[in-house]
Structure formats: C-alpha cells, structure tokens
C-alpha positions in Angstrom: 194.5 -49.8 -221.1 196.0 -52.7 -219.2 192.8 -54.8 -219.8 193.1 -54.0 -223.6 196.7 -55.2 -223.6 195.7 -58.4 -221.7 192.9 -59.1 -224.2 195.3 -58.5 -227.1 197.3 -61.5 -225.9 194.2 -63.7 -226.7 193.7 -65.3 -223.3 192.0 -68.7 -223.1 189.7 -67.5 -220.3 188.1 -64.1 -219.9 186.2 -63.2 -216.7 184.1 -60.1 -216.9 180.9 -58.3 -215.9 178.4 -58.0 -218.9 178.8 -54.3 -219.1 182.6 -54.3 -219.2 182.6 -57.1 -221.7 180.3 -55.1 -224.0 182.5 -52.1 -223.6 185.6 -54.0 -224.9 183.6 -55.6 -227.7 182.6 -52.1 -228.9 185.8 -50.2 -228.2 188.9 -52.4 -228.0 190.4 -52.8 -231.5 190.8 -56.4 -232.6 188.9 -58.0 -229.7 186.0 -60.3 -230.5 184.4 -63.5 -229.3 184.0 -65.3 -232.6 186.1 -68.3 -231.4 184.3 -68.6 -228.1 183.6 -72.3 -227.2 182.2 -72.0 -223.6 180.0 -69.4 -222.0 179.6 -69.5 -218.2 177.2 -67.3 -216.4 177.8 -67.5 -212.6 175.0 -66.1 -210.3 172.8 -65.7 -213.4 169.8 -64.7 -211.2 171.8 -61.8 -209.7 173.1 -60.7 -213.0 169.6 -60.6 -214.5 168.1 -59.0 -211.4 170.7 -56.2 -211.7 169.2 -55.2 -215.1 172.0 -56.6 -217.3 169.5 -58.2 -219.6 170.3 -55.7 -222.5 174.0 -56.4 -222.1 173.5 -60.2 -222.0 171.3 -60.0 -225.2 174.1 -58.1 -227.0 176.7 -60.7 -225.9 174.4 -63.6 -227.1 174.1 -62.0 -230.5 177.8 -61.8 -231.2 179.1 -65.1 -229.9 178.9 -68.4 -231.9 175.7 -70.4 -231.7 177.8 -73.6 -231.7 179.0 -73.3 -228.1 178.4 -74.9 -224.7 176.6 -72.7 -222.2 176.5 -73.1 -218.5 174.1 -71.2 -216.2 174.6 -71.3 -212.5 171.9 -69.8 -210.4 170.9 -70.0 -206.7 167.2 -69.5 -207.6 165.3 -70.3 -210.8 163.7 -66.9 -211.4 161.4 -66.1 -214.4 164.3 -64.1 -215.9 166.6 -67.1 -215.7 164.0 -69.4 -217.2 163.5 -66.9 -220.0 167.2 -66.8 -220.7 167.4 -70.6 -220.5 164.7 -70.9 -223.2 166.4 -68.2 -225.4 170.0 -69.2 -225.1 170.1 -73.0 -224.6 169.5 -75.9 -227.0 168.3 -79.1 -225.4 169.4 -78.0 -221.9 170.2 -80.4 -219.1 169.1 -79.1 -215.7 170.9 -80.2 -212.5 169.3 -79.1 -209.2 170.0 -79.6 -205.6 167.3 -79.6 -202.9 165.3 -76.4 -202.9 164.7 -76.6 -199.2 166.2 -73.5 -197.6 167.8 -74.0 -194.2 170.6 -72.5 -192.0 173.3 -74.4 -190.2 172.7 -75.8 -186.7 175.5 -73.9 -185.1 174.1 -70.6 -186.2 172.2 -68.8 -183.4 169.5 -66.6 -185.0 167.8 -63.7 -183.2 165.7 -60.7 -184.0 165.0 -57.4 -182.3 161.7 -55.5 -182.8 162.4 -51.8 -182.5 161.0 -48.4 -183.6 162.7 -47.3 -186.9 164.0 -44.1 -185.4 166.1 -46.0 -182.8 167.9 -48.4 -185.2 171.2 -46.6 -184.9 171.1 -46.5 -181.1 170.3 -50.2 -180.9 173.1 -51.0 -183.3 175.6 -49.2 -181.1 174.2 -51.1 -178.0 174.6 -54.5 -179.8 178.2 -53.6 -180.8 179.0 -52.7 -177.2 177.3 -55.8 -175.8 179.1 -58.1 -178.1 182.4 -56.3 -178.1 185.5 -58.4 -179.1 183.6 -60.1 -181.9 184.0 -59.5 -185.7 180.8 -58.1 -187.3 179.3 -58.0 -190.8 176.4 -55.5 -190.9 174.1 -55.5 -193.9 172.5 -52.4 -195.2 170.0 -52.1 -198.1 171.7 -49.2 -199.9 175.1 -47.9 -200.7 174.3 -44.5 -199.1 173.1 -46.1 -195.8 176.2 -48.4 -195.7 178.4 -45.3 -196.0 176.4 -43.3 -193.5 176.4 -46.0 -190.9 180.1 -46.6 -191.3 180.8 -42.9 -190.7 178.4 -42.9 -187.7 180.2 -45.8 -186.1 183.7 -44.4 -186.8 182.7 -41.2 -185.2 181.8 -43.2 -182.1 185.2 -44.9 -182.1 184.4 -48.3 -183.7 186.8 -49.7 -186.3 184.2 -49.9 -189.0 184.7 -50.0 -192.7 182.3 -49.9 -195.7 182.0 -52.2 -198.7 179.5 -51.3 -201.5 179.1 -50.9 -205.2 179.8 -47.1 -205.4 183.3 -47.6 -204.1 186.1 -48.2 -206.7 187.4 -51.7 -207.1 190.7 -50.8 -205.3 188.8 -49.4 -202.3 186.5 -52.4 -202.1 189.5 -54.8 -202.1 191.1 -52.5 -199.5 188.1 -52.7 -197.2 187.8 -56.5 -197.6 191.5 -57.1 -196.9 191.5 -54.8 -193.8 188.6 -56.7 -192.4 190.1 -60.1 -193.3 193.4 -59.1 -191.7 191.4 -58.0 -188.5 192.6 -54.4 -188.9 188.9 -53.6 -188.8 186.4 -55.5 -186.7 183.2 -54.2 -188.4 182.4 -54.6 -192.1 179.3 -52.7 -193.3 178.1 -54.0 -196.6 175.3 -54.2 -199.1 174.2 -57.6 -200.5 177.3 -57.4 -202.9 179.1 -59.1 -199.9 176.5 -61.7 -199.1 177.8 -64.2 -201.7 181.0 -65.1 -203.5 183.5 -63.4 -201.2 186.1 -65.4 -199.3 185.7 -64.1 -195.7 186.8 -66.9 -193.5 185.8 -65.8 -190.0 182.8 -63.6 -189.1 181.4 -63.9 -185.5 178.2 -61.9 -185.8 176.0 -60.9 -188.8 173.6 -58.0 -188.2 170.8 -57.4 -190.7 170.5 -53.7 -190.0 168.2 -53.4 -192.9 166.0 -56.4 -193.4 166.5 -58.0 -196.9 163.6 -57.4 -199.3 164.0 -60.9 -200.8 163.8 -63.7 -198.1 166.4 -65.8 -199.9 169.0 -63.1 -199.4 168.6 -63.7 -195.7 170.1 -67.2 -196.1 173.1 -65.8 -198.0 173.7 -63.0 -195.5 173.6 -65.2 -192.3 175.7 -67.7 -194.2 178.6 -65.4 -193.7 179.0 -66.7 -190.1 179.0 -70.1 -188.6 181.1 -71.5 -191.4 183.4 -74.6 -191.4 181.9 -76.0 -188.3 182.2 -72.9 -186.2 179.4 -71.3 -184.3 178.0 -67.8 -185.0 175.2 -65.4 -184.3 172.8 -63.4 -186.5 170.6 -60.5 -185.3 167.9 -59.1 -187.6 166.5 -55.6 -186.9 162.7 -55.6 -187.4 160.9 -52.2 -187.4 157.3 -51.4 -187.6 157.7 -51.4 -191.4 159.4 -54.8 -191.7 156.9 -57.2 -190.0 155.7 -58.8 -193.3 159.2 -59.2 -194.6 160.3 -60.8 -191.4 157.4 -63.2 -191.4 158.3 -64.3 -194.9 161.9 -65.1 -193.7 160.6 -67.2 -190.8 158.3 -69.0 -193.2 161.2 -69.7 -195.6 163.5 -71.1 -192.9 160.7 -73.0 -191.2 161.3 -71.7 -187.7 160.3 -68.8 -185.3 163.3 -66.8 -184.2 163.8 -65.8 -180.5 164.2 -62.2 -179.4 167.8 -61.0 -178.7 167.7 -59.8 -175.1 168.3 -56.0 -174.6 168.0 -53.5 -171.7 165.9 -50.8 -173.2 166.9 -48.3 -170.4 170.6 -48.8 -171.3 169.8 -48.4 -174.9 168.1 -45.0 -174.4 171.1 -43.7 -172.4 173.1 -43.8 -175.6 170.6 -41.7 -177.6 172.2 -38.3 -177.1 175.7 -39.3 -178.2 174.3 -41.4 -181.1 172.2 -38.4 -182.3 175.4 -36.2 -182.3 177.3 -38.8 -184.2 174.4 -39.0 -186.7 174.7 -35.3 -187.3 178.4 -35.5 -188.0 177.9 -38.5 -190.3 175.4 -36.6 -192.4 177.8 -33.6 -192.6 180.7 -35.8 -193.7 178.5 -37.7 -196.2 177.5 -34.3 -197.7 181.1 -33.1 -197.8 182.2 -36.3 -199.4 179.6 -36.0 -202.1 180.7 -32.4 -202.9 184.3 -33.4 -202.9 183.6 -36.2 -205.3 182.0 -33.7 -207.7 185.0 -31.5 -207.6 187.6 -34.2 -208.2 187.6 -37.7 -209.7 190.9 -38.5 -208.0 190.5 -41.9 -206.5 194.1 -42.8 -205.9 194.1 -42.7 -202.1 194.1 -45.9 -200.0 191.5 -44.6 -197.5 188.2 -46.3 -197.3 186.1 -43.1 -197.5 185.4 -43.2 -193.7 189.0 -42.8 -192.4 188.4 -39.0 -192.2 185.8 -39.6 -189.6 188.6 -40.4 -187.1 189.3 -36.7 -186.9 185.7 -35.9 -186.0 185.6 -38.7 -183.4 187.0 -36.3 -180.8 184.1 -34.0 -181.2 181.8 -36.8 -180.1 182.6 -36.9 -176.4 184.6 -39.8 -175.2 185.2 -42.0 -178.2 183.9 -45.6 -178.1 181.2 -46.1 -175.5 182.1 -48.2 -172.6 179.8 -50.4 -170.7 178.5 -49.0 -167.4 180.4 -50.1 -164.3 178.9 -52.8 -162.3 177.8 -54.8 -165.3 
C-alpha cells in the first residue's frame, strides 16, 4: 500500500526489481510508464541470469520507444547481447579493460579438504583467525541458513543474509554486521556486489563459486580502500575443475592456507553435535514458517540458536593451551 501511495505522487525516479515493477503495472490503479524518458538497467547480467527475461520483455512492451536506455553489466553475456540488440537503437558501447585481477593487498589462499569435513575446517579457521570480521559465502539460501545456525550453536556471533529472508531481516542482518554487533556474515552471492560493507577482514568461499567471475566479486568484499585482507577458498574433491578455472581467470596459482589437521579433527565431535542441532532447528523453522506468515520480529532467524548453544558443551571453542 505504501508503495502504491508513493507511485500515485508521480515520482521522477522509480527504482524497482523487474517483478515488482510488473506487479504495480498490472495491479496499481493509475500507474503507468507512458511518460518514461530514461530506462536504466543496473547489473543487467545478474538480472537476466536470474530469469527475469519475461518480466523485462513485458516492461519493454509498455514503455515508450522514444527513450534513452542505459545497460550496465559486469560481463557481456549472450543474454545481455540479445537484450542490447532487441532494446537499443544505434547503441554506443563503453567498456573498461576485461582483464580480471585482484588487488595487491589481498592475500588469497585455498584449502583442499574432503567435502564431509568442510564444517569442521570452517570452525578451525574461525578459531585460528579469531578477532577478525568474516564474510562467508555459501551457494544456496538453505546452506547459508544451516551454517549460520551451526556456528551460533557453537558460540560464534554469526548472522545470515540471503534471498529467502524478508527485506527487513536482510537489512537487519547487514546493519548488525556493519555495526560490529555480529562478527560473521554468512551470505549468498546476493551480497557479493552492490552492498556498502566498509570493512571485512576475511572472506571465506565456503562453497566455491560456479562462475569464476563471481570469485572476483566475492573476494572484492575485503582489502578495500587500501586496506589489507585475506580470502580463503574451500576446495573439495568435487571442486577441482572450478578452482582451476578461477586460477586461470586471475592468472596466478594460490598458496595453501596452513592448517594443523590433527587439531581440526579434535573438533569433529562437537561440530557433529552442532550439525545435528542445526538440522533440527532448520526443520523446526520450516514448519513454523508454514504455520504462520508473521514476519514482524526483528530476529535474524538464527537468534533462537542461542538457547541451544548450551546443549553443545562449552560454547565457543577455545584454542588449546600452549599455542
């Protein structure tokens, strides 16, 4: 309703996702784009890769042909080229260097580990680099949520950010992390671009990106504005080819991040217990969501894990004495 009222005031600029814009065009009385003069598509490659082609086609059919169109894209994909041919008249193309590189102050590492021990190695890394702020990238919303619950059950101040959270909760997560109320932000690639996160010490690619260019965006969250930073990419037996593509793209071989495997294995029992609680909570959360659509709370969907934390003996894991 508030958006409809805002549109009724005939604003000069409307910023929207394709789907939401179509929804207002079809359902908001009196709203149309017949007087539109400028169409700007930011991150056009991402919009089209997220299967918004149908919505974009609908928008193009109802806006004036006599307009100026601006497409901004990090990569010139086939879908962007197709849209360019269909939507632009005598286009002018401006491009910067297509060479992909990372900043010099970014220290990049990888860890080669069996898939079944990813959670255990993650906990080890967080303990080894305690005191830093972390962004941990996962490939799916479900794994982002699960891993956040796992870490909170072990006493870490972790918070998720993904597309299945409401807008208010996503903003809440982001603001808590930026305010340093949470030291670990777990996210999907929705957070790899476009968000203002000024200071991240370490980026962990918990799930390796399927598209090599997404690696550049992820690790670009750290070592910003002249500061130094670290990135650590987890590589399992299933990820070798994807990792080789990343190394080829950035033109360098990454060093191994040093780990003490015997110390990692000492964490296995407690991590396994935390995994079990995380699965239970994920299942309970799914059932609760089916029962109620109430999303008014300001929790981040993992705050409830704090109560379970006591069941996982000892809270956050400390380093062994003598280290």
